[in-house]
C-alpha positions as CSV (number, residue, x, y, z in Angstrom):
1,M,-26.1,101.5,-93.0
2,K,-27.0,101.7,-96.6
3,K,-23.5,102.8,-97.5
4,T,-22.1,99.7,-95.7
5,K,-24.3,97.4,-97.7
6,Y,-23.3,99.0,-101.0
7,I,-19.5,98.6,-100.0
8,I,-20.0,94.8,-99.2
9,F,-21.9,94.2,-102.5
10,F,-19.3,96.0,-104.4
11,L,-16.4,94.0,-102.7
12,I,-18.4,90.7,-103.5
13,F,-18.8,91.8,-107.2
14,L,-15.0,92.4,-107.5
15,I,-14.2,89.0,-105.9
16,L,-16.6,87.2,-108.3
17,A,-15.3,89.0,-111.4
18,G,-11.7,88.2,-110.4
19,C,-12.5,84.5,-110.1
20,S,-14.2,84.5,-113.5
21,D,-11.0,86.1,-115.1
22,I,-8.8,83.5,-113.6
23,T,-11.1,80.7,-114.7
24,N,-11.0,82.1,-118.3
25,K,-7.3,82.3,-118.4
26,A,-6.9,78.9,-117.1
27,A,-9.2,77.5,-119.7
28,T,-7.4,79.4,-122.5
29,K,-4.0,78.0,-121.3
30,K,-5.4,74.5,-121.3
31,T,-6.5,74.6,-125.0
32,S,-3.6,76.6,-126.6
33,P,-2.0,74.3,-129.3
34,I,1.4,76.1,-128.9
35,D,1.6,75.3,-125.0
36,T,0.2,71.8,-125.2
37,V,3.5,69.9,-124.7
38,D,3.8,66.8,-122.7
39,N,7.5,65.8,-122.6
40,N,6.6,62.2,-121.9
41,T,4.1,61.7,-124.8
42,S,3.9,63.9,-127.9
43,S,4.2,67.4,-129.3
44,V,1.9,69.1,-131.7
45,D,3.2,71.0,-134.9
46,P,1.2,74.2,-135.0
47,S,1.4,74.3,-138.8
48,T,-0.1,70.8,-139.3
49,N,-1.7,69.9,-135.9
50,E,-0.2,66.5,-136.4
51,S,1.3,64.7,-133.5
52,E,5.0,63.6,-133.7
53,D,6.5,61.2,-131.1
54,V,9.3,62.9,-129.2
55,S,9.4,60.6,-126.2
56,D,12.6,60.3,-124.3
57,D,12.5,56.5,-125.5
58,A,12.1,57.6,-129.2
59,I,15.0,60.0,-128.9
60,V,17.2,57.4,-127.5
61,D,16.2,54.9,-130.2
62,N,16.8,57.4,-133.0
63,D,20.3,58.1,-131.6
64,T,21.1,54.4,-131.3
65,N,19.9,53.7,-134.7
66,K,22.0,56.6,-136.0
67,S,25.1,55.2,-134.2
68,K,24.3,51.9,-135.5
69,N,24.1,52.9,-139.1
70,I,27.4,54.9,-138.7
71,R,29.1,51.8,-137.3
72,E,27.7,49.6,-140.2
73,R,29.1,52.1,-142.7
74,V,32.5,52.2,-141.1
75,V,32.7,48.4,-141.0
76,E,31.7,48.3,-144.7
77,K,34.2,50.9,-145.5
78,E,37.0,48.9,-143.6
79,D,35.9,45.8,-145.4
80,E,36.2,47.6,-148.8
81,E,39.6,48.7,-147.9
82,E,40.8,45.4,-146.9
83,I,39.5,43.9,-150.2
84,I,41.3,46.6,-152.2
85,A,44.5,46.1,-150.2
86,V,44.6,42.3,-151.0
87,E,45.6,42.6,-154.7
88,T,45.8,39.6,-157.1
89,I,47.6,39.3,-160.4
90,P,45.3,40.8,-163.0
91,S,44.4,39.4,-166.4
92,N,43.7,42.8,-167.9
93,W,46.5,45.3,-167.4
94,Y,49.0,47.7,-169.0
95,I,52.4,49.3,-168.3
96,R,53.2,53.0,-169.4
97,I,56.7,53.4,-170.5
98,V,58.1,56.9,-169.8
99,A,61.3,58.2,-171.3
100,E,62.9,61.5,-170.3
101,D,65.8,63.7,-171.4
102,Q,65.8,66.0,-168.4
103,S,68.7,68.2,-169.8
104,R,66.5,69.2,-172.8
105,S,63.2,69.0,-171.0
106,L,62.0,66.3,-173.3
107,K,59.4,63.6,-172.2
108,T,57.2,61.0,-173.8
109,N,54.8,58.9,-171.8
110,L,52.2,57.7,-174.3
111,S,53.7,54.3,-175.0
112,Q,51.9,51.3,-173.6
113,L,52.2,47.5,-173.4
114,G,49.9,45.0,-171.8
115,E,47.7,42.1,-171.8
116,L,43.9,41.8,-172.3
117,E,41.4,38.8,-172.3
118,E,39.9,40.1,-175.5
119,T,40.3,37.7,-178.4
120,N,41.2,40.5,-180.7
121,A,43.4,42.4,-178.2
122,V,46.3,42.8,-180.7
123,Q,44.3,44.1,-183.5
124,N,42.0,46.3,-181.3
125,H,44.4,48.0,-179.2
126,T,47.9,48.0,-180.9
127,L,47.9,51.6,-182.3
128,V,50.1,53.0,-185.0
129,S,52.7,55.7,-184.0
130,G,51.9,59.2,-185.3
131,G,55.6,59.7,-186.3
132,R,58.0,62.6,-185.6
133,F,57.5,66.1,-186.8
134,S,60.8,67.9,-186.0
135,N,63.9,68.0,-183.9
136,P,64.6,67.8,-181.1
137,Y,62.7,64.5,-180.5
138,L,62.5,61.7,-178.0
139,D,60.2,58.7,-178.6
140,V,59.4,55.1,-177.5
141,I,58.0,52.8,-180.2
142,F,57.2,49.2,-180.9
143,V,58.8,48.2,-184.2
144,D,56.9,45.4,-186.2
145,P,55.0,43.9,-183.3
146,D,53.6,40.3,-183.8
147,G,50.2,40.1,-185.4
148,M,50.4,43.6,-187.0
149,P,51.5,45.0,-190.4
150,A,55.2,46.1,-190.3
151,G,55.6,49.6,-188.9
152,D,56.0,51.7,-185.8
153,Y,53.4,51.6,-183.0
154,K,52.8,53.4,-179.9
155,T,51.0,50.6,-178.1
156,N,51.3,46.9,-178.1
157,Y,48.8,44.6,-176.5
158,H,48.8,40.7,-176.3
159,V,46.1,38.2,-175.5
160,Y,46.4,37.2,-171.8
161,G,47.2,33.6,-171.1
162,E,47.1,32.5,-167.5
163,G,50.5,31.6,-166.3
164,I,52.0,32.1,-169.7
165,D,55.2,34.1,-169.9
166,D,55.3,37.0,-172.3
167,S,57.6,39.8,-173.6
168,W,57.6,43.0,-175.6
169,R,60.4,44.6,-177.6
170,F,60.5,48.4,-178.0
171,T,62.9,51.1,-179.1
172,V,63.9,54.4,-177.6
173,E,64.7,57.0,-180.4
174,T,66.3,60.4,-180.0
175,D,68.2,63.0,-182.2
176,D,70.9,63.4,-179.6
177,V,73.5,60.7,-179.8
178,N,74.9,61.6,-176.4
179,A,71.7,62.1,-174.5
180,E,71.3,60.7,-171.1
181,I,67.8,59.0,-170.9
182,R,65.7,58.2,-167.9
183,L,63.4,55.2,-168.4
184,S,60.7,54.6,-165.9
185,W,57.2,53.0,-165.3
186,N,54.7,54.2,-162.8
187,G,53.6,50.8,-161.6
188,V,50.9,48.7,-163.3
189,Y,47.4,49.9,-164.5
190,V,44.9,47.3,-163.6
191,L,41.8,47.2,-165.9
192,S,38.3,46.2,-165.3
193,P,36.3,45.3,-168.4
194,S,32.6,46.1,-168.8
195,Q,30.1,46.4,-171.8
196,D,28.3,49.5,-172.8
197,A,24.6,49.6,-174.3
198,Q,26.1,48.8,-177.7
199,N,27.9,45.8,-176.3
200,R,31.3,47.4,-176.8
201,I,34.0,46.6,-174.2
202,Q,35.0,49.5,-172.0
203,Y,37.7,49.6,-169.3
204,S,38.0,51.3,-166.0
205,E,41.4,51.5,-164.5
206,Y,43.5,52.3,-161.4
207,R,47.2,52.5,-160.9
208,S,48.9,50.2,-158.4
209,G,52.5,50.3,-157.2
210,T,52.0,47.2,-155.1
211,N,50.4,44.7,-157.3
212,P,52.2,41.3,-157.2
213,L,52.4,41.2,-161.0
214,I,55.2,44.0,-160.8
215,A,57.5,41.7,-159.0
216,K,57.3,39.3,-161.9
217,M,58.4,41.9,-164.5
218,K,61.8,43.1,-165.7
219,L,63.4,45.3,-168.3
220,I,66.3,44.0,-170.4
221,D,68.7,46.5,-172.0
222,S,69.3,44.6,-175.2
223,S,72.5,46.6,-175.9
224,T,74.3,45.6,-172.8
225,G,72.3,42.5,-171.6
226,V,71.6,44.4,-168.2
227,E,68.4,43.2,-166.4
228,I,66.5,45.7,-164.4
229,P,63.7,44.3,-162.1
230,A,60.6,46.4,-162.3
231,M,60.4,46.5,-158.6
232,L,63.2,46.0,-156.0
233,N,62.8,46.1,-152.2
234,S,59.1,47.2,-152.7
235,K,60.1,50.2,-154.8
236,V,59.4,50.7,-158.6
237,Q,62.7,51.0,-160.3
238,V,64.2,53.5,-162.8
239,H,66.8,52.8,-165.5
240,V,69.2,55.7,-166.6
241,F,71.4,55.1,-169.6
242,N,73.4,57.1,-172.2
243,M,72.8,56.8,-176.0
244,D,76.4,56.1,-176.5
245,G,76.7,57.6,-179.9
246,Q,73.5,55.9,-181.2
247,V,70.1,57.4,-182.1
248,T,68.2,54.3,-181.2
249,R,68.4,51.9,-178.2
250,N,66.6,48.5,-177.9
251,F,64.8,47.0,-174.9
252,E,62.7,44.1,-174.0
253,W,60.0,44.0,-171.3
254,V,59.6,40.5,-169.8
255,V,56.8,39.0,-167.6
256,D,57.9,35.7,-165.9
257,Y,55.0,34.2,-164.1
258,D,57.2,31.4,-162.6
């Protein structure tokens, strides 16, 4: 009889001990910061114990805002491209004249002509030629440009006048009287002026092969009277000629705004 009582007490003790263990585990699980995640409300960052909103609505809103921002950037980019595509005739620009003698691998591309709004454009940007050092040679120079002392120049800038026609005379020089020369221009360089901290005018540039100004330009071969449009059928042109026994060949670049 006594043994039976002891067994009953022992079983009751085991049952009570088991319930206590289960209760403690449940309490531990309820208060753990790592496991306390309610998908509908908030989450706790174990490192900061600060609450961050990760509700389904918040996630949707974040994605929507992200998509909205992306769409806005795309629209802005498309607007920028449309603005750039619609080119107008610039008031600050230059053309780079390129001469090549391909049979002798000679090329010069430093000669420039153009217009600027600067009052002193001629004096400030018409630069003297460095001259030739030896044979063989190929050069493009501006001889005695208006507004400058007599001499040879590598660049020749004029003051821009809205709607006013303009022209530049230049000479191709080489030591080979039988040379075949290729004369070209890579579109028009459009300039944007700005002032630096010392109030000096600086220019940024981009090259355009479609600016409407090109269609108003032409090259005149003074030796033959042949006129070559700067652009024909939406393509920038090239002029190939022979020196015909001469070491110099004269040309004129014309802008006709009409």
